[in-house]
N, C-alpha and C positions, 0 to 999 in steps of 0.2 A: 504493500500500500504506500502511496505517496503521502508525504507529510504535508501539512498546510503550507509550509514554506516552499516546498517543491511545487505544489499546485500553483502557487502565486508566481514563482520564478519562471516556470515553463508554461504559463497560462496561454501565451500567444501561440504556442505550438499545440498544446492540448486541445484548444478550441477548433483546430483543423480536424475535420471528421476522419481524414485519412490517417491521422496520427493518434489522436485521442489519448486516453490513459494507457492503453496497451502499448502504443508506439513509444510513449515516453518511458514506460517501464523497460522496454527493449533497449532504448538508448542508455538508460542508467545501468543496465546490466552488461552493456557491450564493452569490448576492449579493442583498441586500435593501435597499431604500430605505424608511426610516421618516420620514415627514413629520409633524413634531410630536413632541417628546420631553417631553411633560407627563405628566398622570395616566395616560393610556393608553400613551404611547410609552415611558415609563420601564420598566414591567414587561415590555413586549413586547421592548424592546431587550435587557434583562438576560437574559431567558429564551432568546432566540435566540442570544445570545453563549454562554450556558452550554451550549446544545444543540450548539454547534460550527458555526454558520453562518459560513462563511469570510470573508465581506466584508459589513460593515454600513455603509451611508451614512446619516448622521443629519442632518436638516435642521430647524433651529429658529432663529428670529431673536431670541428673547427671552433675557433674563438671569434668573438664579435670584432669586426674590423670597421674602420670608419667608412669604407666604401659600401658596406652592407646597409647603412642607414637610409640610403636613397630608396630602398624598396622593401626591406625586411622589417615590417612594422611592429613586431613584438619587442624590438630592442630600443634602448635609449642611449644617449651619450654616456651615461653612467655605467653602461654594460660593456663598454669598450675593453677588450682584452679578456673578458670572461668567457667561459665555455658556452656555446650557443644553447645546447640542450638544457643546461642548468638555468640559463637566463629565461628561456621560454617556460620552463617549469615554474619559475618564480612569477612570471607574468600570468600564467594560467591560475596559479593559486590565489593571486590577487583578484582575478576575474571571477573564479568559482572555486572556493576553498573546499568544496565537497568532492572535487574530482581527485582521484588517485593518479598521480603523475610519477612516472619513472623516467629518469634522465640517464641515458647511456652516452657519455661524453667521450667515446673512443671508437675507433674503427672496429667493426665486428668482422671476425673471420667467418668463413662459410658455416662452420659448426655453430658459432654463436648466433649468426643471423638465422639459421634454421631453427634454433631453439626459441629465439625471440618471436619468430613467425608462428611457431607451434602454440604459443601461449596467448595468441590474440584471435579475434574473430575476423579481422579485416586489416589490410595493409594499404598504406598510401605511399607511393613512390614519388618523392619530391626531390630526387637527386638530380645531378647535372652531368653524369657521365655514363656512357653506354655499358661499360663492364659491370658496374654496380647494378644497373637496371636489369641486365640479363641475369645476374645472380639472383636478384630479388624475384624475378619472374620464374626462374627455374624452381626455386624453393617454394614459391606459392603454388605452382602447379603440383609439385610433389605432395604438398600439405593440404591441397584442396581448399586454399584460402582465397577469397576474392581480392583482387588487386585493382586499385584506382591509380592510374598512371597518367602523368601530365608532364609537359615540357614547355618551356617558353624561352625564346631568345630573340633579340632585336624587337620587332613589332609583331611577331607571329608566335602562335601557341597551338598546342594540340592536347586533346584529352580523350581518354577511353577507359573502359572497364574490362578487365579480363577475369573470368570466373569459371573455373573448370568444374564447378558443381553443375553448371549448365554444359552438357556435353557438346553442344554446338558452338561454344565459345572458343574463339581463337586465344592465343597467348601473345605476349609481347614479341616472342621470337618469330611468330607468324608474320608480324608486321615488319620487323627488322631481323632478318635471318643472319646478319653478320654484326660485328661489334660497332660498325658505323664510324663516324668521325669524332674522335675524342676532343678535337679542338672546337667543336660546335657548342660553345658554352658562353655564358654571360661574361665570364672573365676575358674571353678572347674577342667577343663580338658585341658586347653591351646588351642592355635590355631596358625597356621602359618600365618604370616602377609600377604604375597602376595595372599594367598587363598581368604581372604575376599575381597581383592581388585578386584580379577577376578570376584567373584560372585556379588559384589556390582555393578560393571560396567555392568554386564549382566542384573541386575535388571533395570538399567537405559536404557539399550538397549531395553528390552521388553517394558518399559514404552513409549519410543519414537515410537516403532512400533504400540502400541495400540493407541496413540494419533494421529498419522498420518494415521493409517489404512493400513499400508503396511505389507507385508509378512505374515507368519504364526506364531502366538504366541503360548505360552505353555499351553493353555487351554486343559485340558484332558491329559496332559503329565507331568511327573516328571523327571527332569534331575538330575542325581546323579553323582558327580564328586569325583574321588579318586586321590588326588594330588600326592601321593607317586608313584602310577602306571601311572599317567597321562592318566587316562581312564575315559571316559564318558559312562554312561548307561542311556538309556531312558526307562522309565516304563509307560505303559498305566495307566491312572487314571480315571476310570469311576465314574459317579455320583452315589451315594448310594440313591436309591429311599426311603429308610427308614431313611435317615439322619434327625436328630432332628433339624437341622438348615435350610437346603435347600430342604429337601424332601417334 
């Protein structure tokens, strides 16, 4: 049962008939791993905490740098030099003290990442390199955990959901069968701050939908956003039967 304080805090969500009390209870009972708490991970983590997701696991090995403040909205100037995961944990606790937050401020090896994924209901990939993305995807496929994946660089972004609980779902490797270009990153090419805010918030939105079982998520679809033209494109994303990861 929800307490009176919870009923008031989450009232604007609870009054939505698609969510109601049952959906809010699902959020409170859910656990989410966010890998990377930079431009995408900051808004995603804050919105999931505000929505009442009961347990958030944050993984990032970096410290807050002055160049991060242009877009990574969970940080303040007083956070410079501090571990990102610890700083986001503090921001979440100030926003919603009832949330259980675990900060992993170091690089996870494959076994540690696999263990972290096994302990949660859902994973958000908010990283900025292909090798880590492929590792997260492979482990999510093996663990049958839904993965909300996004990327943003320059003025363009993309978003999709990979969920092998749905046997028709592709995986990230179906979309990018090789490791791609490791230099295609914000550090090398720049990025517009509000763009990662929009896409990170949409990752949180997809996560809420998956946890509560409402609406239609992005399984089998890739959204591509051009911020300069303010245009969205939706591309069909079929599963590759010959995929080395999920085939």
